[in-house]
MDAnalysis code that builds the backbone (N, CA, C; Angstrom):
import MDAnalysis as mda
import numpy as np

u = mda.Universe.empty(582, n_residues=194, atom_resindex=np.repeat(np.arange(194), 3), trajectory=True)
u.add_TopologyAttr("name", ["N", "CA", "C"] * 194)
u.add_TopologyAttr("resid", np.arange(1, 195))
u.add_TopologyAttr("resname", ["UNK", "UNK", "UNK", "UNK", "UNK", "UNK", "UNK", "UNK", "UNK", "UNK", "UNK", "UNK", "UNK", "UNK", "UNK", "UNK", "UNK", "UNK", "UNK", "UNK", "UNK", "UNK", "UNK", "UNK", "UNK", "UNK", "UNK", "UNK", "UNK", "UNK", "UNK", "UNK", "UNK", "UNK", "UNK", "UNK", "UNK", "UNK", "UNK", "UNK", "UNK", "UNK", "UNK", "UNK", "UNK", "UNK", "UNK", "UNK", "UNK", "UNK", "UNK", "UNK", "UNK", "UNK", "UNK", "UNK", "UNK", "UNK", "UNK", "UNK", "UNK", "UNK", "UNK", "UNK", "UNK", "UNK", "UNK", "UNK", "UNK", "UNK", "UNK", "UNK", "UNK", "UNK", "UNK", "UNK", "UNK", "UNK", "UNK", "UNK", "UNK", "UNK", "UNK", "UNK", "UNK", "UNK", "UNK", "UNK", "UNK", "UNK", "UNK", "UNK", "UNK", "UNK", "UNK", "UNK", "UNK", "UNK", "UNK", "UNK", "UNK", "UNK", "UNK", "UNK", "UNK", "UNK", "UNK", "UNK", "UNK", "UNK", "UNK", "UNK", "UNK", "UNK", "UNK", "UNK", "UNK", "UNK", "UNK", "UNK", "UNK", "UNK", "UNK", "UNK", "UNK", "UNK", "UNK", "UNK", "UNK", "UNK", "UNK", "UNK", "UNK", "UNK", "UNK", "UNK", "UNK", "UNK", "UNK", "UNK", "UNK", "UNK", "UNK", "UNK", "UNK", "UNK", "UNK", "UNK", "UNK", "UNK", "UNK", "UNK", "UNK", "UNK", "UNK", "UNK", "UNK", "UNK", "UNK", "UNK", "UNK", "UNK", "UNK", "UNK", "UNK", "UNK", "UNK", "UNK", "UNK", "UNK", "UNK", "UNK", "UNK", "UNK", "UNK", "UNK", "UNK", "UNK", "UNK", "UNK", "UNK", "UNK", "UNK", "UNK", "UNK", "UNK", "UNK", "UNK", "UNK", "UNK", "UNK", "UNK", "UNK", "UNK"])
u.atoms.positions = np.array([
    [-189.964, -55.582, -147.752],
    [-189.708, -57.180, -147.648],
    [-189.783, -58.115, -146.560],
    [-190.712, -58.476, -145.923],
    [-190.488, -59.452, -144.649],
    [-189.530, -59.964, -144.745],
    [-188.626, -60.766, -143.673],
    [-187.989, -62.429, -143.451],
    [-188.718, -63.460, -143.238],
    [-188.871, -64.590, -143.490],
    [-189.331, -65.779, -143.545],
    [-189.368, -66.230, -141.934],
    [-187.966, -65.837, -141.493],
    [-187.234, -66.335, -140.488],
    [-187.161, -65.218, -139.414],
    [-188.218, -64.561, -138.203],
    [-188.625, -63.853, -138.013],
    [-188.728, -63.526, -136.812],
    [-187.742, -62.475, -135.778],
    [-186.752, -61.948, -134.921],
    [-188.498, -61.888, -133.942],
    [-189.185, -61.753, -134.986],
    [-190.797, -61.173, -134.327],
    [-192.074, -62.398, -134.256],
    [-192.267, -63.291, -132.980],
    [-193.072, -64.245, -133.379],
    [-194.103, -64.013, -132.900],
    [-194.401, -63.526, -131.694],
    [-195.872, -62.812, -130.855],
    [-195.614, -61.281, -130.683],
    [-197.367, -60.667, -131.440],
    [-196.744, -59.613, -131.095],
    [-198.430, -59.369, -130.134],
    [-197.994, -58.346, -129.077],
    [-198.893, -58.107, -127.994],
    [-199.925, -56.763, -128.736],
    [-201.414, -56.741, -129.087],
    [-202.201, -55.904, -129.919],
    [-202.622, -55.745, -128.026],
    [-202.831, -54.400, -129.099],
    [-204.264, -53.413, -127.474],
    [-204.806, -52.429, -128.608],
    [-206.600, -52.719, -127.848],
    [-206.884, -52.187, -128.755],
    [-208.749, -52.481, -128.109],
    [-209.790, -52.143, -128.961],
    [-210.820, -51.556, -128.018],
    [-211.744, -52.324, -128.248],
    [-212.996, -52.928, -126.736],
    [-213.010, -53.852, -126.834],
    [-215.028, -53.330, -127.030],
    [-214.880, -52.604, -128.487],
    [-216.270, -51.702, -129.176],
    [-215.314, -51.707, -130.723],
    [-216.523, -51.294, -131.262],
    [-216.162, -51.149, -132.372],
    [-216.260, -49.822, -133.168],
    [-216.940, -48.782, -132.208],
    [-215.912, -47.551, -132.589],
    [-217.469, -47.616, -133.719],
    [-216.967, -45.698, -133.789],
    [-218.676, -45.786, -134.773],
    [-217.875, -45.439, -136.129],
    [-217.037, -46.473, -136.570],
    [-216.645, -45.966, -138.058],
    [-215.708, -47.762, -138.759],
    [-216.652, -47.644, -139.816],
    [-216.638, -49.517, -139.846],
    [-215.147, -49.995, -140.080],
    [-214.532, -48.887, -140.384],
    [-212.590, -49.054, -140.559],
    [-211.462, -49.887, -139.622],
    [-211.984, -49.268, -138.215],
    [-211.532, -49.585, -137.002],
    [-211.719, -51.244, -137.083],
    [-212.403, -52.239, -137.478],
    [-212.630, -53.319, -137.252],
    [-212.290, -53.949, -138.585],
    [-212.083, -53.603, -139.692],
    [-211.639, -53.804, -140.738],
    [-210.275, -54.016, -140.349],
    [-210.208, -52.569, -139.435],
    [-207.819, -52.826, -140.042],
    [-207.721, -54.018, -138.932],
    [-208.568, -54.180, -138.173],
    [-208.629, -54.598, -136.891],
    [-208.217, -56.140, -137.574],
    [-208.939, -56.966, -138.373],
    [-209.343, -58.012, -139.444],
    [-208.068, -58.234, -140.223],
    [-207.439, -57.595, -141.024],
    [-206.654, -57.146, -141.863],
    [-205.001, -57.626, -141.436],
    [-205.012, -56.359, -139.772],
    [-203.573, -56.993, -139.098],
    [-203.774, -58.339, -138.907],
    [-204.910, -58.836, -138.371],
    [-204.817, -60.232, -138.134],
    [-204.757, -60.968, -138.938],
    [-205.556, -60.779, -140.435],
    [-204.698, -61.619, -141.528],
    [-202.744, -61.734, -142.392],
    [-202.999, -60.705, -141.507],
    [-202.033, -60.530, -142.447],
    [-200.603, -61.088, -140.756],
    [-200.737, -60.959, -139.662],
    [-200.306, -61.838, -138.700],
    [-200.655, -63.480, -138.742],
    [-200.986, -63.694, -139.403],
    [-201.222, -65.235, -139.372],
    [-200.610, -65.945, -140.976],
    [-200.790, -64.748, -141.393],
    [-199.777, -65.309, -142.794],
    [-198.556, -65.256, -142.141],
    [-197.796, -64.979, -141.620],
    [-196.084, -64.351, -141.814],
    [-196.605, -65.346, -140.652],
    [-197.072, -66.093, -140.067],
    [-197.014, -66.626, -138.842],
    [-196.890, -66.571, -137.554],
    [-196.899, -65.399, -137.461],
    [-196.529, -64.474, -136.010],
    [-198.104, -64.599, -135.201],
    [-197.437, -64.701, -133.835],
    [-199.084, -65.411, -133.416],
    [-199.463, -63.924, -132.724],
    [-200.682, -64.352, -132.236],
    [-201.295, -63.309, -131.788],
    [-201.819, -62.960, -130.021],
    [-200.923, -62.399, -129.520],
    [-201.391, -61.912, -127.741],
    [-202.279, -60.648, -127.508],
    [-203.094, -61.123, -126.894],
    [-204.058, -59.997, -126.695],
    [-205.000, -60.376, -125.529],
    [-205.875, -59.425, -124.965],
    [-206.977, -59.527, -124.093],
    [-207.855, -60.151, -123.864],
    [-208.342, -61.346, -124.790],
    [-209.472, -62.616, -124.590],
    [-210.856, -61.747, -124.926],
    [-210.840, -61.113, -124.802],
    [-211.951, -60.424, -125.475],
    [-212.352, -60.782, -127.124],
    [-214.640, -61.085, -126.991],
    [-214.911, -61.523, -127.907],
    [-215.644, -60.442, -128.286],
    [-215.530, -59.155, -127.564],
    [-216.366, -58.329, -128.605],
    [-215.248, -57.263, -129.308],
    [-216.042, -56.070, -129.821],
    [-215.587, -54.789, -130.746],
    [-213.853, -54.945, -131.687],
    [-213.847, -55.019, -131.727],
    [-212.371, -54.714, -132.530],
    [-211.134, -55.388, -132.605],
    [-211.284, -56.228, -130.280],
    [-210.589, -57.139, -129.890],
    [-211.070, -58.649, -130.499],
    [-212.338, -58.426, -131.142],
    [-212.905, -59.817, -131.505],
    [-213.141, -59.323, -133.300],
    [-212.750, -59.033, -133.450],
    [-212.550, -59.248, -135.421],
    [-210.918, -59.202, -135.205],
    [-210.273, -58.780, -134.732],
    [-208.307, -59.289, -134.352],
    [-208.477, -60.781, -134.714],
    [-209.049, -60.834, -134.166],
    [-208.551, -62.831, -133.453],
    [-208.981, -63.525, -133.694],
    [-210.081, -62.861, -134.412],
    [-211.052, -63.905, -135.375],
    [-210.683, -63.848, -136.942],
    [-210.592, -62.791, -137.292],
    [-209.426, -63.020, -138.696],
    [-207.763, -64.085, -138.450],
    [-207.366, -63.559, -137.602],
    [-205.684, -64.902, -136.842],
    [-206.587, -65.765, -137.040],
    [-207.618, -66.476, -136.646],
    [-207.832, -67.671, -135.980],
    [-208.484, -68.259, -137.933],
    [-209.006, -68.081, -138.099],
    [-209.883, -68.294, -139.511],
    [-208.512, -67.803, -140.536],
    [-207.612, -67.453, -140.717],
    [-206.068, -67.794, -141.227],
    [-205.252, -68.654, -140.743],
    [-206.120, -69.313, -140.055],
    [-204.842, -70.474, -139.444],
    [-203.682, -70.074, -138.210],
    [-203.930, -68.912, -138.023],
    [-203.080, -68.169, -137.178],
    [-203.482, -68.897, -135.242],
    [-202.366, -68.850, -134.515],
    [-202.407, -68.611, -133.302],
    [-202.710, -67.578, -132.042],
    [-203.926, -67.293, -131.100],
    [-204.126, -66.539, -130.689],
    [-203.488, -66.486, -128.891],
    [-203.227, -66.414, -128.264],
    [-203.735, -66.484, -126.503],
    [-203.931, -64.919, -126.449],
    [-204.997, -65.869, -125.511],
    [-205.997, -64.486, -124.772],
    [-205.469, -64.065, -122.932],
    [-204.942, -62.968, -122.896],
    [-204.559, -62.929, -120.876],
    [-205.303, -62.745, -121.183],
    [-206.192, -62.479, -119.763],
    [-207.266, -62.119, -118.804],
    [-207.465, -61.952, -117.764],
    [-207.619, -60.643, -117.275],
    [-208.273, -60.763, -115.147],
    [-208.988, -61.574, -115.432],
    [-208.096, -62.053, -113.811],
    [-210.046, -63.352, -113.284],
    [-211.037, -63.009, -113.051],
    [-211.247, -61.377, -112.792],
    [-212.698, -60.394, -112.762],
    [-213.124, -59.921, -114.528],
    [-211.895, -60.722, -115.546],
    [-213.271, -60.576, -116.764],
    [-214.675, -61.542, -116.475],
    [-215.170, -61.201, -117.204],
    [-216.868, -61.419, -117.771],
    [-216.591, -63.010, -118.540],
    [-217.038, -64.364, -118.000],
    [-216.218, -65.323, -118.960],
    [-216.737, -64.766, -120.127],
    [-217.793, -64.819, -120.190],
    [-219.203, -64.866, -121.134],
    [-218.791, -63.695, -122.011],
    [-217.711, -63.037, -122.203],
    [-217.060, -61.757, -122.552],
    [-215.678, -62.332, -123.387],
    [-215.535, -63.236, -122.771],
    [-214.537, -64.109, -124.153],
    [-214.062, -64.642, -125.018],
    [-213.654, -64.780, -126.149],
    [-213.485, -65.092, -127.337],
    [-213.493, -66.634, -126.939],
    [-213.933, -67.017, -127.591],
    [-214.249, -68.807, -127.552],
    [-213.408, -68.916, -128.635],
    [-212.984, -70.302, -128.639],
    [-211.625, -70.953, -129.693],
    [-210.255, -70.465, -130.279],
    [-209.539, -69.560, -128.738],
    [-208.955, -69.431, -128.718],
    [-207.886, -70.384, -128.664],
    [-206.161, -70.450, -128.975],
    [-205.479, -71.219, -129.421],
    [-204.945, -71.800, -127.621],
    [-204.926, -70.646, -126.953],
    [-204.468, -70.626, -125.549],
    [-205.347, -69.485, -124.569],
    [-205.469, -69.872, -123.789],
    [-206.197, -68.130, -122.476],
    [-204.768, -68.549, -121.723],
    [-204.927, -66.996, -121.125],
    [-203.920, -67.462, -120.177],
    [-205.340, -66.612, -119.071],
    [-204.779, -67.038, -117.795],
    [-206.412, -66.185, -116.632],
    [-205.026, -65.517, -115.609],
    [-205.287, -64.180, -115.575],
    [-204.189, -62.984, -114.529],
    [-204.947, -63.257, -113.175],
    [-204.223, -62.440, -112.035],
    [-204.407, -62.297, -110.952],
    [-205.176, -60.624, -111.410],
    [-205.341, -60.220, -111.992],
    [-205.564, -58.668, -112.196],
    [-204.671, -57.839, -113.403],
    [-204.724, -56.270, -113.649],
    [-205.261, -55.906, -114.936],
    [-203.111, -55.971, -115.349],
    [-202.832, -55.252, -114.303],
    [-201.401, -55.706, -113.821],
    [-200.903, -57.095, -114.238],
    [-201.401, -57.525, -113.516],
    [-199.845, -59.137, -114.014],
    [-200.610, -59.488, -115.655],
    [-201.549, -58.710, -115.874],
    [-202.061, -59.120, -117.322],
    [-201.150, -58.545, -117.812],
    [-200.946, -57.096, -117.702],
    [-199.652, -56.476, -118.984],
    [-198.698, -57.446, -119.240],
    [-197.918, -57.707, -118.003],
    [-197.140, -58.096, -117.788],
    [-197.009, -59.292, -118.203],
    [-197.791, -60.505, -118.146],
    [-197.880, -61.466, -119.207],
    [-197.947, -61.212, -120.135],
    [-198.455, -60.546, -121.187],
    [-198.792, -60.662, -122.346],
    [-197.071, -59.719, -123.167],
    [-196.918, -58.377, -121.810],
    [-194.931, -58.035, -122.810],
    [-194.584, -59.577, -122.425],
    [-194.124, -60.562, -121.738],
    [-193.472, -61.308, -121.607],
    [-193.190, -62.200, -122.931],
    [-195.221, -62.732, -123.392],
    [-195.166, -63.364, -124.051],
    [-194.980, -63.057, -125.684],
    [-194.880, -61.651, -125.544],
    [-195.125, -60.804, -126.647],
    [-193.294, -60.425, -127.221],
    [-193.379, -60.555, -128.569],
    [-191.106, -60.005, -129.005],
    [-191.765, -58.087, -129.598],
    [-192.780, -57.711, -129.770],
    [-193.764, -56.593, -129.763],
    [-194.990, -56.203, -130.002],
    [-195.336, -54.719, -129.870],
    [-196.506, -54.360, -129.186],
    [-196.886, -53.212, -129.689],
    [-198.457, -53.519, -130.500],
    [-198.909, -52.773, -131.224],
    [-200.113, -52.495, -130.691],
    [-200.585, -50.834, -131.035],
    [-201.931, -50.893, -131.148],
    [-202.533, -49.993, -131.869],
    [-203.555, -50.430, -132.021],
    [-205.361, -50.282, -132.753],
    [-205.609, -48.825, -132.357],
    [-206.837, -48.515, -133.074],
    [-207.319, -47.560, -132.489],
    [-208.245, -48.495, -131.467],
    [-207.897, -47.555, -130.516],
    [-208.623, -47.910, -128.666],
    [-208.628, -46.600, -127.621],
    [-209.153, -46.965, -127.205],
    [-209.556, -45.914, -125.917],
    [-208.064, -45.945, -124.171],
    [-208.244, -45.642, -123.639],
    [-207.665, -45.258, -121.984],
    [-207.029, -46.427, -121.969],
    [-207.443, -47.747, -122.049],
    [-206.897, -48.849, -121.873],
    [-206.341, -49.360, -122.500],
    [-205.856, -49.436, -124.207],
    [-205.056, -49.302, -124.943],
    [-203.814, -48.711, -125.173],
    [-204.145, -47.201, -124.394],
    [-202.772, -46.476, -124.300],
    [-201.974, -46.454, -123.577],
    [-203.000, -46.896, -122.136],
    [-202.703, -47.159, -121.208],
    [-201.062, -48.614, -121.242],
    [-201.156, -49.948, -122.240],
    [-200.761, -50.584, -121.849],
    [-199.213, -50.193, -122.921],
    [-199.819, -49.231, -123.664],
    [-198.654, -48.913, -125.098],
    [-197.736, -48.000, -124.531],
    [-197.844, -46.980, -123.738],
    [-197.420, -46.487, -122.667],
    [-196.658, -47.283, -121.855],
    [-196.864, -47.850, -121.112],
    [-196.665, -49.148, -120.177],
    [-195.073, -49.547, -120.663],
    [-195.691, -49.873, -121.654],
    [-194.595, -50.830, -122.555],
    [-193.673, -50.215, -123.809],
    [-193.850, -49.184, -123.274],
    [-193.673, -48.064, -124.836],
    [-191.561, -47.252, -123.633],
    [-192.458, -46.988, -122.755],
    [-191.534, -47.060, -121.584],
    [-190.377, -48.096, -121.523],
    [-190.798, -49.066, -120.993],
    [-190.074, -50.110, -121.106],
    [-189.098, -50.549, -122.189],
    [-189.328, -49.982, -122.892],
    [-188.320, -50.221, -124.628],
    [-187.725, -48.990, -124.011],
    [-188.241, -47.237, -124.640],
    [-187.415, -47.028, -124.374],
    [-186.360, -46.649, -123.129],
    [-186.330, -47.261, -122.074],
    [-185.843, -46.934, -120.660],
    [-184.732, -48.420, -121.207],
    [-185.280, -49.369, -122.412],
    [-184.091, -50.366, -121.799],
    [-184.526, -51.316, -121.321],
    [-184.930, -51.711, -120.895],
    [-185.831, -52.508, -119.726],
    [-186.029, -53.545, -121.075],
    [-186.872, -53.621, -121.890],
    [-186.971, -54.872, -122.898],
    [-186.831, -54.137, -124.338],
    [-186.489, -55.314, -124.906],
    [-186.327, -54.930, -126.531],
    [-187.603, -55.647, -127.690],
    [-188.377, -54.914, -127.387],
    [-189.572, -54.951, -127.722],
    [-189.912, -53.910, -128.144],
    [-190.037, -53.571, -129.529],
    [-190.350, -52.285, -130.093],
    [-191.823, -51.965, -130.201],
    [-192.218, -50.539, -130.381],
    [-194.131, -50.370, -129.808],
    [-194.881, -49.908, -131.341],
    [-195.587, -49.899, -131.611],
    [-195.660, -48.946, -132.574],
    [-197.472, -48.936, -133.180],
    [-197.758, -47.900, -133.423],
    [-199.517, -47.199, -133.818],
    [-199.876, -47.942, -135.122],
    [-201.096, -48.806, -134.939],
    [-201.757, -48.882, -136.162],
    [-202.271, -47.290, -136.397],
    [-202.061, -46.111, -137.325],
    [-202.547, -44.995, -137.367],
    [-204.183, -45.565, -138.544],
    [-204.508, -45.800, -138.330],
    [-205.695, -46.278, -138.911],
    [-206.705, -44.771, -139.237],
    [-207.120, -44.667, -140.541],
    [-208.045, -43.196, -140.591],
    [-207.436, -42.511, -139.732],
    [-206.184, -42.183, -139.398],
    [-205.564, -40.985, -139.330],
    [-206.193, -41.439, -137.271],
    [-206.287, -42.200, -136.702],
    [-206.819, -42.548, -134.913],
    [-206.487, -41.158, -134.427],
    [-204.954, -41.978, -134.928],
    [-203.712, -41.155, -133.868],
    [-203.278, -40.022, -134.016],
    [-203.080, -39.418, -135.295],
    [-202.633, -37.948, -135.386],
    [-202.899, -37.130, -134.295],
    [-203.818, -36.748, -133.235],
    [-203.451, -35.514, -132.518],
    [-202.759, -36.038, -131.234],
    [-202.926, -37.542, -131.294],
    [-201.754, -37.837, -130.380],
    [-199.684, -37.869, -130.323],
    [-199.776, -38.039, -132.081],
    [-198.409, -37.376, -132.519],
    [-198.101, -36.389, -132.652],
    [-199.404, -35.635, -132.886],
    [-198.949, -34.190, -132.674],
    [-198.081, -33.499, -131.156],
    [-199.077, -34.622, -130.305],
    [-199.134, -34.111, -128.942],
    [-197.439, -34.803, -128.595],
    [-196.770, -36.005, -128.894],
    [-196.180, -36.178, -128.945],
    [-194.878, -35.300, -129.424],
    [-194.548, -34.402, -130.672],
    [-193.553, -33.563, -131.183],
    [-194.056, -32.681, -131.521],
    [-195.411, -32.076, -130.125],
    [-195.290, -30.523, -129.379],
    [-194.462, -30.930, -128.157],
    [-194.974, -32.782, -127.216],
    [-193.257, -33.030, -126.558],
    [-191.950, -32.130, -126.523],
    [-191.655, -32.886, -128.130],
    [-190.330, -32.547, -128.356],
    [-190.040, -31.270, -128.568],
    [-190.799, -30.732, -128.959],
    [-190.750, -28.985, -129.723],
    [-190.615, -28.582, -127.858],
    [-190.960, -28.576, -126.977],
    [-190.865, -28.059, -125.748],
    [-189.930, -28.783, -124.658],
    [-189.161, -29.751, -125.285],
    [-187.888, -30.322, -124.568],
    [-188.665, -31.081, -123.447],
    [-189.350, -31.370, -123.343],
    [-190.004, -32.438, -122.499],
    [-189.997, -33.906, -123.237],
    [-189.974, -33.912, -124.079],
    [-189.538, -35.371, -124.646],
    [-188.588, -35.331, -126.060],
    [-187.554, -36.458, -125.698],
    [-186.746, -36.336, -126.725],
    [-186.529, -36.630, -128.337],
    [-185.602, -35.658, -128.720],
    [-186.515, -36.830, -130.052],
    [-186.076, -38.081, -130.396],
    [-184.959, -38.230, -130.236],
    [-184.474, -39.909, -130.557],
    [-185.765, -40.845, -129.347],
    [-186.088, -40.097, -128.324],
    [-187.002, -40.822, -128.028],
    [-188.371, -41.175, -128.564],
    [-189.035, -40.006, -129.470],
    [-190.453, -39.963, -130.140],
    [-189.993, -40.483, -131.244],
    [-188.964, -41.020, -131.934],
    [-188.789, -41.607, -133.156],
    [-188.544, -42.973, -132.311],
    [-188.586, -43.327, -131.825],
    [-188.467, -44.606, -131.066],
    [-189.920, -44.760, -131.188],
    [-190.682, -44.470, -131.235],
    [-192.424, -44.680, -131.982],
    [-193.159, -45.088, -132.345],
    [-193.313, -46.217, -133.246],
    [-193.168, -46.284, -135.095],
    [-194.805, -45.834, -135.083],
    [-194.964, -45.756, -136.409],
    [-196.308, -45.263, -136.462],
    [-196.601, -45.081, -137.574],
    [-197.430, -46.250, -138.638],
    [-197.686, -46.413, -139.687],
    [-199.237, -46.693, -140.127],
    [-200.281, -46.423, -141.459],
    [-200.887, -46.843, -141.105],
    [-201.264, -47.963, -142.154],
    [-200.301, -48.215, -141.926],
    [-200.054, -49.622, -143.029],
    [-199.362, -50.956, -142.865],
    [-200.367, -51.794, -142.506],
    [-200.300, -52.669, -141.301],
    [-199.315, -53.398, -141.760],
    [-198.799, -54.165, -143.018],
    [-197.440, -54.416, -143.525],
    [-196.376, -53.406, -143.461],
    [-196.660, -53.028, -143.316],
    [-195.238, -51.169, -143.377],
    [-194.756, -52.034, -142.041],
    [-195.856, -52.003, -141.369],
    [-195.469, -51.612, -139.709],
    [-194.918, -52.340, -139.104],
    [-195.218, -54.269, -139.084],
    [-194.919, -55.417, -139.473],
    [-193.547, -55.146, -139.700],
    [-192.855, -55.012, -140.996],
    [-192.069, -54.574, -141.350],
    [-190.381, -53.415, -140.443],
    [-191.727, -52.951, -140.040],
    [-190.241, -52.041, -139.511],
    [-190.345, -52.659, -137.443],
    [-191.506, -52.814, -137.832],
    [-191.206, -53.996, -135.826],
    [-190.229, -55.061, -136.350],
    [-189.758, -55.679, -136.699],
    [-188.804, -56.527, -137.325],
    [-187.560, -55.592, -137.467],
    [-187.518, -54.877, -138.220],
    [-186.282, -54.529, -138.137],
    [-185.759, -53.619, -136.733],
    [-186.394, -53.538, -136.355],
    [-186.235, -52.054, -135.054],
    [-185.530, -53.933, -134.060],
    [-186.790, -54.807, -133.855],
    [-186.255, -55.650, -133.263],
    [-185.421, -56.501, -133.143],
    [-184.860, -56.752, -134.401],
    [-183.257, -57.121, -134.358],
    [-182.753, -56.310, -133.737],
    [-182.662, -55.078, -134.396],
    [-181.684, -54.127, -133.613],
    [-181.198, -54.191, -132.371],
    [-182.619, -53.696, -131.218],
    [-183.073, -53.861, -130.434],
    [-182.805, -55.016, -129.650],
    [-182.855, -56.135, -130.237],
    [-182.509, -57.135, -129.589],
    [-181.132, -57.660, -129.390],
    [-180.150, -57.048, -130.466],
    [-178.806, -57.070, -130.919],
    [-178.186, -56.371, -129.468],
    [-178.946, -55.006, -129.655],
    [-178.314, -54.615, -129.183],
    [-178.039, -54.718, -127.266],
    [-179.424, -54.965, -127.081],
    [-179.627, -55.288, -125.565],
    [-178.806, -56.785, -125.013],
    [-179.941, -57.772, -125.762],
    [-179.391, -58.843, -125.522],
    [-177.095, -59.333, -125.483],
])
């Protein structure tokens, strides 16, 4: 059960600017957006009005939630999601990542591609090293991240990834359970680092 007084007030979500081949991805993005709004947790995302990014943002807005879109200045304006609570223009992709992390209390990756993985592991490396107190999670919709998680376990077996580091990356196929766990870890890590 989640707390009404949450230390997770905004979540940076990384996901795809396409819908992919499975309707599940858009459905899960919309479900996650609905849950964020119901819990009064703001969404921070890349600002796109396409793909699962669109499904996510529209669900938050449709359920009365707040959405901040952070996009690089060279991003085509016609692809931006309309009706966002707030938009922030960054000078570069690197600055966008910085701003999104600055605004968020936790990070979640939905199914996505190279950009999603880049943003997730950049944030996770900072969290693992103790530079930020913003836990990171994978919403493993339809087993999308099963092979990635297996690869990380192989890294542990090979001695290249510490078991305790591997355990810090939260993964769940249940959006509500993932948020509950992020909240728990955020509370603990904020206390430890703060």
